[in-house]
Every structure is written in C-alpha cells, then in structure tokens.
VOBA-1610 file (N, C-alpha, C; in pm, whole numbers, padded with zeros to 5 digits, always signed):
BEGIN
Unk+01903-00857-04581Unk+01767-00779-04621Unk+01808-00628-04631Unk+01783-00569-04509Unk+01784-00400-04475Unk+01805-00381-04322Unk+01800-00265-04322Unk+01831-00201-04156Unk+01713-00152-04168Unk+01592-00233-04130Unk+01484-00134-04098Unk+01468-00103-03925Unk+01424-00021-03911Unk+01405+00033-03750Unk+01327-00068-03700Unk+01328-00100-03589Unk+01232-00193-03480Unk+01158-00121-03428Unk+01005-00137-03422Unk+00910-00087-03346Unk+00941-00126-03202Unk+00951+00008-03116Unk+00991-00024-02997Unk+00827-00062-02945Unk+00803-00159-02849Unk+00696-00188-02774Unk+00688-00139-02636Unk+00585-00065-02619Unk+00571+00005-02481Unk+00502-00084-02412Unk+00555-00143-02292Unk+00526-00227-02193Unk+00430-00155-02064Unk+00327-00196-02031Unk+00264-00111-01964Unk+00319-00127-01791Unk+00326-00021-01721Unk+00361-00026-01566Unk+00260+00036-01503Unk+00295-00087-01375Unk+00188-00033-01242Unk+00271-00001-01137Unk+00163+00080-01057Unk+00230+00117-00907Unk+00147+00058-00823Unk+00181-00020-00731Unk+00100-00111-00598Unk+00196-00105-00486Unk+00097-00182-00380Unk+00140-00214-00256Unk+00153-00366-00280Unk+00297-00411-00185Unk+00339-00529-00197Unk+00204-00618-00088Unk+00130-00702-00078Unk+00035-00778-00011Unk+00108-00937+00049Unk+00178-00991-00017Unk+00220-01094+00010Unk+00352-01151-00016Unk+00438-01224+00008Unk+00553-01285-00006Unk+00504-01428-00066Unk+00468-01440-00193Unk+00432-01588-00245Unk+00502-01694-00234Unk+00643-01676-00287Unk+00731-01778-00266Unk+00857-01683-00307Unk+00960-01774-00336Unk+01095-01759-00367Unk+01109-01668-00505Unk+01126-01552-00472Unk+01168-01448-00592Unk+01007-01410-00636Unk+00956-01402-00562Unk+00785-01376-00614Unk+00723-01310-00494Unk+00662-01183-00527Unk+00556-01083-00466Unk+00412-01109-00511Unk+00318-01046-00450Unk+00198-01029-00476Unk+00193-00897-00479Unk+00139-00805-00529Unk+00124-00678-00550Unk-00031-00643-00582Unk-00091-00561-00493Unk-00226-00535-00516Unk-00247-00391-00539Unk-00304-00358-00677Unk-00333-00207-00742Unk-00477-00227-00691Unk-00536-00062-00689Unk-00647-00061-00665Unk-00659+00087-00720Unk-00809+00113-00822Unk-00839+00214-00897Unk-00981+00232-00854Unk-00996+00372-00868Unk-01132+00406-00860Unk-01219+00410-01006Unk-01369+00344-01007Unk-01441+00371-01100Unk-01557+00401-01064Unk-01602+00465-01168Unk-01792+00548-01137Unk-01893+00399-01156Unk-01941+00387-01053Unk-02071+00275-01036Unk-02132+00325-01166Unk-02186+00217-01243Unk-02274+00232-01366Unk-02422+00275-01345Unk-02448+00251-01211Unk-02596+00328-01216Unk-02617+00416-01096Unk-02557+00402-01007Unk-02542+00478-00875Unk-02441+00619-00882Unk-02356+00627-01041Unk-02300+00715-01004Unk-02212+00769-00883Unk-02186+00679-00847Unk-02052+00700-00696Unk-01946+00635-00757Unk-01812+00651-00728Unk-01671+00608-00728Unk-01686+00487-00626Unk-01642+00342-00695Unk-01619+00250-00628Unk-01504+00195-00646Unk-01394+00125-00519Unk-01284+00099-00506Unk-01288-00062-00581Unk-01197-00056-00693Unk-01144-00197-00754Unk-01016-00229-00733Unk-00999-00356-00703Unk-00857-00395-00651Unk-00818-00529-00756Unk-00716-00574-00816Unk-00659-00670-00864Unk-00510-00671-00820Unk-00481-00793-00805Unk-00365-00889-00766Unk-00276-00886-00870Unk-00181-00869-00887Unk-00057-00943-00988Unk+00068-01018-00901Unk+00106-01126-00990Unk+00227-01188-00939Unk+00344-01121-01022Unk+00454-01062-00912Unk+00546-00991-00968Unk+00726-01088-00945Unk+00797-01018-01040Unk+00897-01112-01044Unk+01013-01039-00942Unk+01056-01140-00827Unk+01158-00996-00754Unk+01276-01101-00705Unk+01379-01062-00853Unk+01511-01134-00856Unk+01600-01126-00739Unk+01585-01014-00673Unk+01704-01007-00554Unk+01631-01036-00423Unk+01480-01032-00427Unk+01399-01084-00304Unk+01428-00974-00180Unk+01413-00867-00222Unk+01439-00711-00162Unk+01309-00676-00113Unk+01195-00700-00173Unk+01056-00654-00105Unk+00999-00737+00007Unk+00936-00638+00092Unk+00844-00681+00202Unk+00704-00659+00166Unk+00652-00685+00291Unk+00496-00687+00268Unk+00459-00516+00325Unk+00407-00464+00231Unk+00378-00329+00283Unk+00453-00215+00194Unk+00559-00253+00135Unk+00624-00152+00035Unk+00556-00132-00092Unk+00591+00012-00112Unk+00516+00026-00284Unk+00616+00024-00375Unk+00565-00058-00488Unk+00667-00097-00598Unk+00592-00037-00721Unk+00707+00011-00801Unk+00672-00004-00943Unk+00690-00131-00985Unk+00606-00178-01127Unk+00679-00296-01182Unk+00610-00298-01352Unk+00626-00351-01442Unk+00632-00375-01553Unk+00629-00509-01647Unk+00517-00495-01705Unk+00509-00593-01798Unk+00626-00660-01866Unk+00618-00803-01883Unk+00712-00867-01956Unk+00694-01035-01966Unk+00775-01104-02054Unk+00753-01210-02109Unk+00711-01327-02010Unk+00637-01414-02021Unk+00594-01507-01919Unk+00674-01610-01858Unk+00674-01540-01713Unk+00820-01624-01664Unk+00778-01722-01579Unk+00622-01756-01562Unk+00608-01902-01482Unk+00436-01904-01528Unk+00362-01984-01465Unk+00236-01973-01557Unk+00136-01863-01496Unk+00149-01776-01355Unk+00140-01642-01352Unk+00184-01559-01386Unk+00329-01543-01351Unk+00407-01439-01355Unk+00440-01376-01459Unk+00374-01260-01510Unk+00430-01198-01620Unk+00454-01057-01597Unk+00505-01036-01513Unk+00558-00866-01449Unk+00679-00882-01363Unk+00737-00795-01408Unk+00884-00763-01334Unk+00880-00655-01254Unk+00952-00664-01116Unk+00993-00553-01062Unk+01085-00443-01122Unk+01070-00347-01115Unk+01131-00233-01165Unk+01224-00127-01041Unk+01105-00125-00959Unk+01177-00011-00832Unk+01072-00045-00736Unk+01154-00008-00600Unk+01073+00006-00464Unk+01066+00171-00453Unk+00970+00195-00461Unk+00922+00355-00452Unk+00933+00377-00291Unk+00896+00293-00214Unk+00906+00321-00065Unk+00892+00224+00012Unk+00979+00198+00112Unk+00980+00065+00184Unk+00861+00110+00292Unk+00854-00025+00361Unk+00753-00011+00462Unk+00762+00066+00585Unk+00731+00100+00673Unk+00773+00135+00807Unk+00824+00038+00898Unk+00917-00030+00957Unk+00941-00096+01067Unk+00866-00119+01152Unk+00816-00263+01145Unk+00691-00282+01259Unk+00553-00288+01234Unk+00533-00216+01084Unk+00389-00239+01042Unk+00333-00316+00988Unk+00257-00418+01038Unk+00184-00518+00961Unk+00278-00617+00982Unk+00397-00626+01061Unk+00455-00722+01069Unk+00427-00856+01162Unk+00428-00956+01121Unk+00388-01090+01176Unk+00468-01129+01306Unk+00446-01145+01418Unk+00563-01170+01525Unk+00589-01333+01482Unk+00733-01360+01523Unk+00766-01473+01477Unk+00761-01570+01576Unk+00767-01524+01738Unk+00716-01619+01801Unk+00570-01593+01875Unk+00524-01709+01927Unk+00401-01675+02018Unk+00401-01709+02153Unk+00404-01583+02247Unk+00427-01645+02383Unk+00298-01687+02477
//
C-alpha cells in the first residue's frame, strides 16, 4: 500500500480523588469542577465518578490520581490509571478494622 502516517489520537486525561475501591483492580475516582449557574450566575460544584482500572492495586481511598481514557475494559471501565499524584495521609478517612 503505502507508508501513510497514522493520526495520533489524543486521549483525554483527568485528575481526581479516589473515593472507593470498587473491587479487584478497580477504583472509583471523583472529579469535581465548577460551572456557572445559568440563572443565578454563581459557581456551582459538579461532581462525576469514573471507574478506573488500577492494574497493581496500588491506590487507596483519598489518593489524588491522574487517569486517561482507554478502550473498554469492562461494562463500566473505560479509564486507566496513569499516575498517583499524591498519596493519602495515613489515618485520614481510614475505616477501623475492629469494632471494640
């Protein structure tokens, strides 16, 4: 045929905070943004949750992560973990393992 250059697809990336460990190799990340209210002209916070593939199970609740779009990995997972930006402080939001 020919050696045509292949167009590079720019996959979108997001930054958010891990809010849940949904299962093996899956975390739920919440991304918040501020948008102006159409009537009151004040800024309102909007949140959206993404199911992100975490291959090494290295994320914990409270971590700030960067993730990127990818091919469908399961019914709801279309995002893949790229990097952990900031680890959660130890003891913050931790669920106790025993109830005394």
